[in-house]
C-alpha positions as CSV (number, residue, x, y, z in Angstrom):
1,M,-7.4,-21.5,14.3
2,P,-9.9,-18.8,13.2
3,A,-13.4,-19.2,14.8
4,R,-15.2,-19.2,11.4
5,A,-14.4,-21.1,8.3
6,Y,-14.6,-19.3,4.9
7,W,-16.2,-22.4,3.3
8,Q,-17.3,-25.8,4.6
9,G,-17.9,-28.9,2.5
10,Q,-16.2,-31.9,1.1
11,I,-13.4,-32.7,-1.3
12,R,-14.4,-35.5,-3.6
13,L,-12.1,-37.8,-5.6
14,A,-14.0,-40.5,-7.4
15,L,-16.0,-42.3,-4.7
16,V,-13.9,-40.8,-1.8
17,S,-15.4,-37.8,0.1
18,I,-13.4,-35.8,2.7
19,P,-15.1,-33.2,4.8
20,V,-13.0,-30.1,5.0
21,E,-13.0,-26.5,6.1
22,I,-11.3,-23.6,4.3
23,Y,-9.8,-20.5,5.9
24,S,-8.3,-17.4,4.3
25,A,-4.5,-17.7,4.2
26,T,-3.9,-14.0,3.9
27,K,-4.9,-10.8,5.6
28,S,-4.7,-7.1,4.9
29,G,-1.3,-5.5,5.5
30,A,-0.5,-2.2,7.0
31,S,-2.1,0.7,5.2
32,V,-2.9,4.4,5.5
33,A,-6.7,5.1,5.1
34,F,-7.8,8.4,3.8
35,R,-11.3,10.0,3.9
36,Q,-12.6,12.7,1.5
37,I,-12.8,16.0,3.3
38,H,-14.6,19.2,2.4
39,E,-11.6,21.6,2.5
40,P,-13.4,24.9,3.4
41,S,-15.1,23.3,6.5
42,G,-12.7,20.5,7.2
43,K,-15.6,18.1,7.6
44,P,-15.9,14.6,6.1
45,I,-18.0,13.9,3.1
46,H,-20.8,11.4,3.3
47,Y,-22.6,9.4,0.6
48,E,-26.3,8.5,0.4
49,K,-28.2,6.0,-1.6
50,V,-30.5,8.1,-3.9
51,V,-33.0,7.4,-6.6
52,D,-33.6,9.9,-9.5
53,G,-36.7,11.9,-8.8
54,I,-37.2,10.4,-5.3
55,G,-34.1,11.2,-3.3
56,P,-32.5,9.2,-0.4
57,V,-33.9,5.7,0.1
58,D,-33.7,3.1,2.9
59,R,-31.3,0.1,2.5
60,D,-34.2,-2.4,3.0
61,E,-35.8,-1.0,-0.1
62,I,-32.8,-1.9,-2.3
63,M,-32.7,-5.1,-4.4
64,K,-30.2,-6.4,-7.0
65,G,-31.2,-6.0,-10.6
66,F,-30.0,-7.3,-13.9
67,E,-30.4,-4.9,-16.8
68,Y,-31.5,-7.1,-19.8
69,E,-32.5,-4.1,-21.9
70,K,-31.8,-0.4,-21.6
71,G,-33.8,0.7,-18.4
72,E,-35.4,-2.7,-18.0
73,Y,-34.3,-4.8,-15.0
74,V,-35.0,-8.3,-13.5
75,L,-35.1,-7.9,-9.7
76,L,-33.7,-10.6,-7.4
77,D,-33.6,-10.7,-3.6
78,E,-30.8,-12.3,-1.6
79,D,-32.9,-15.5,-0.9
80,E,-33.4,-16.1,-4.6
81,I,-29.7,-15.6,-5.4
82,A,-28.7,-17.9,-2.5
83,G,-31.1,-20.5,-3.7
84,V,-29.3,-21.1,-7.0
85,K,-28.5,-24.8,-7.0
86,L,-24.9,-25.7,-7.8
87,E,-23.2,-28.9,-6.5
88,S,-19.8,-27.0,-6.1
89,K,-21.3,-24.9,-3.4
90,K,-20.7,-27.9,-1.0
91,T,-18.5,-30.3,-3.0
92,L,-15.1,-29.7,-4.5
93,E,-14.8,-32.4,-7.2
94,L,-11.1,-32.9,-8.1
95,T,-11.4,-33.6,-11.9
96,Q,-7.8,-33.4,-13.0
97,F,-4.2,-33.5,-11.8
98,V,-1.3,-31.6,-13.4
99,D,2.4,-31.3,-12.8
100,V,3.6,-28.9,-10.1
101,G,4.5,-25.7,-12.0
102,E,2.4,-26.4,-15.0
103,V,-0.2,-23.7,-14.2
104,D,1.2,-20.3,-15.1
105,A,1.6,-18.0,-12.1
106,I,-0.6,-15.4,-13.9
107,Y,-3.6,-17.5,-13.3
108,Y,-3.2,-17.7,-9.5
109,D,-5.5,-15.4,-7.5
110,K,-6.0,-16.0,-3.8
111,P,-4.8,-18.7,-1.4
112,Y,-6.8,-20.6,1.3
113,Y,-5.7,-23.1,4.0
114,V,-7.6,-26.4,3.9
115,V,-7.9,-28.6,7.0
116,P,-9.9,-31.7,7.8
117,A,-13.4,-30.9,9.2
118,D,-13.1,-33.5,12.0
119,D,-11.1,-36.4,13.4
120,L,-12.9,-38.9,11.1
121,A,-11.7,-37.0,8.0
122,E,-8.0,-36.9,8.9
123,E,-7.0,-40.3,7.5
124,A,-8.4,-39.7,4.1
125,F,-7.1,-36.1,4.1
126,I,-3.6,-37.3,4.9
127,V,-3.7,-40.0,2.2
128,L,-4.7,-37.5,-0.5
129,R,-2.1,-35.0,0.6
130,E,0.7,-37.5,0.6
131,A,-0.4,-39.0,-2.7
132,M,-0.3,-35.6,-4.4
133,R,3.1,-34.9,-2.8
134,R,4.6,-38.2,-4.0
135,A,3.2,-37.7,-7.5
136,K,4.3,-34.1,-7.5
137,K,0.9,-33.2,-8.8
138,V,-1.6,-30.3,-8.2
139,G,-5.4,-31.1,-8.1
140,L,-7.8,-29.0,-10.1
141,G,-11.6,-28.5,-9.8
142,Q,-14.3,-26.0,-9.4
143,L,-15.8,-24.5,-6.2
144,A,-18.6,-22.0,-5.6
145,M,-18.0,-19.3,-3.0
146,R,-19.5,-15.9,-2.3
147,G,-21.6,-15.5,-5.3
148,R,-19.4,-17.1,-8.1
149,E,-17.8,-20.4,-9.1
150,Y,-14.0,-20.5,-9.2
151,V,-11.5,-22.8,-10.8
152,I,-9.2,-23.9,-8.0
153,S,-5.9,-25.7,-7.5
154,L,-5.1,-27.9,-4.5
155,K,-1.7,-28.8,-3.3
156,P,0.1,-30.1,-0.1
157,C,1.4,-27.5,2.3
158,G,3.1,-28.8,5.4
159,R,0.6,-30.8,7.4
160,G,-2.3,-29.4,5.5
161,M,-3.2,-28.2,2.0
162,V,-3.5,-25.0,0.2
163,L,-6.3,-24.2,-2.2
164,E,-5.8,-21.3,-4.6
165,T,-8.5,-19.7,-6.7
166,L,-7.5,-19.4,-10.3
167,R,-8.5,-16.8,-13.0
168,Y,-10.5,-18.1,-16.0
169,A,-8.8,-17.8,-19.4
170,D,-11.0,-14.8,-20.4
171,E,-9.8,-12.9,-17.3
172,V,-6.2,-12.9,-18.5
173,N,-5.0,-10.6,-21.2
174,A,-3.1,-12.2,-24.0
175,A,0.6,-11.6,-23.5
176,A,1.3,-11.4,-27.2
177,S,-0.5,-8.1,-27.6
178,Y,1.9,-6.5,-25.1
179,F,5.1,-8.3,-26.1
180,R,4.9,-8.3,-29.9
181,D,7.0,-5.2,-30.3
182,I,10.0,-6.6,-28.3
183,P,12.6,-7.9,-30.8
184,D,13.2,-11.6,-31.0
185,A,17.0,-11.3,-30.7
186,K,19.7,-13.0,-28.7
187,P,21.6,-10.9,-26.2
188,D,25.3,-10.2,-26.4
189,A,27.2,-13.1,-24.8
190,D,29.4,-10.9,-22.6
191,L,26.4,-8.9,-21.4
192,L,24.4,-12.1,-20.7
193,D,27.4,-13.5,-18.6
194,L,27.6,-10.3,-16.6
195,A,23.9,-10.2,-15.9
196,T,23.9,-13.8,-14.9
197,T,26.8,-13.2,-12.5
198,L,24.9,-10.3,-11.0
199,I,21.8,-12.5,-10.5
200,D,23.9,-15.2,-8.8
201,K,25.4,-12.5,-6.5
202,K,22.0,-11.4,-5.4
203,S,20.5,-14.9,-5.1
204,G,19.3,-16.2,-1.8
205,K,16.4,-18.0,0.0
206,F,13.0,-16.2,0.1
207,D,11.9,-14.9,3.5
208,A,8.7,-12.8,3.4
209,R,9.7,-11.3,6.8
210,E,12.6,-9.5,5.1
211,F,10.1,-7.1,3.3
212,H,7.7,-4.5,4.4
213,D,5.7,-1.7,2.9
214,R,8.1,1.3,2.7
215,Y,5.4,3.4,1.0
216,V,3.2,3.1,4.1
217,D,6.1,4.2,6.3
218,A,6.8,7.2,4.0
219,L,3.1,8.2,4.1
220,K,3.0,8.0,7.9
221,D,6.2,10.1,8.1
222,L,4.6,12.7,5.8
223,I,1.4,12.8,7.9
224,D,3.4,13.1,11.1
225,R,5.5,16.0,9.7
226,K,2.5,17.8,8.4
227,R,0.6,17.5,11.6
228,K,3.6,19.0,13.5
229,S,4.2,21.7,10.9
230,K,3.2,25.2,12.1
231,S,2.7,26.4,8.5
232,G,0.7,23.3,7.5
233,K,3.2,22.7,4.7
234,V,6.1,20.3,4.3
235,S,9.0,20.0,1.9
236,L,8.6,17.2,-0.6
237,D,11.4,15.0,-2.0
238,K,11.7,15.4,-5.8
239,D,11.4,12.2,-7.8
240,D,14.5,12.0,-9.9
241,A,14.0,9.8,-13.0
242,P,16.8,7.2,-13.4
243,A,19.1,7.9,-16.3
244,K,18.5,5.6,-19.3
245,G,21.4,3.8,-21.0
246,S,21.6,4.8,-24.6
247,N,23.9,2.1,-26.0
248,V,25.7,-1.2,-25.3
249,V,28.7,0.5,-23.8
250,D,26.5,2.1,-21.1
251,L,24.9,-1.3,-20.3
252,M,28.2,-3.0,-20.1
253,A,29.6,-0.3,-17.7
254,A,26.5,-0.4,-15.6
255,L,26.6,-4.2,-15.2
256,K,30.3,-4.1,-14.3
257,K,29.7,-1.3,-11.8
258,S,26.8,-3.2,-10.2
259,L,29.1,-6.2,-9.6
260,D,31.5,-4.1,-7.7
261,K,28.9,-2.9,-5.3
262,P,28.2,-5.0,-2.1
263,A,25.0,-7.0,-2.3
264,A,22.1,-4.9,-0.8
265,K,19.8,-6.6,1.6
266,P,16.0,-5.9,1.6
267,A,14.7,-3.6,4.3
268,A,14.0,-5.6,7.5
269,A,10.5,-5.8,8.7
270,K,9.9,-3.9,11.9
271,K,9.5,-6.2,14.9
272,A,7.1,-5.6,17.7
273,P,8.8,-4.7,21.0
274,A,9.3,-7.6,23.3
275,K,6.8,-8.1,26.1
276,K,8.0,-7.7,29.6
277,R,7.6,-10.7,31.8
278,A,5.5,-10.3,34.8
């Protein structure tokens, strides 16, 4: 288990309090980091904290300010911000339970693993976990972490539970403004049957290990080829735009042709080489 919890506190359901610890359930994947470089000199570009009319300043002279009028700020230091009293900083009150699947996926943001804080908390933790599992419900509440208060969902996950931060309603764009121009029409029955058959053909169980970031692989290959190039230039693959079907006949033919092709498997994730035994 990670050495440091992301949050420590208690889950409260009515008069029952369960001490818990929360750990981030995700981590950054493979990526290619770039720096900005001054091309004529080949040296990296740096950034300084500067004040108009003064120039560079030290970090310990910087405070957080809220602009309440143009050019007028209320200054707050870190102790003042940390001192804001909010019960959800240390207590996650479960205020509602909803059916599994009732919360639209668009509201989910980031997952965390939840575990009992100590041996004494295990019994109550297990009872709550299994009660939600039996009822097929997800718990909702609010929790303050890292400078803001989140709406959260809580649900069973194996021996533990998963807490997921949710977006507030005003953080989600209304779908109607994007979908209003799509006609409200029923598809051709034959086309729908073909598309359904194609989906059935490609259906299977989800395994996250079957996928990896191919864009990162392509970038690394580009960097390697350019590093080895004597001219400093490399040939680039042209991005051919897919042809667009212009009528129903094209769509019908494309679906039928797709069904004739063998089912493609996702690119397998690269495995680390096996360690030699001593």
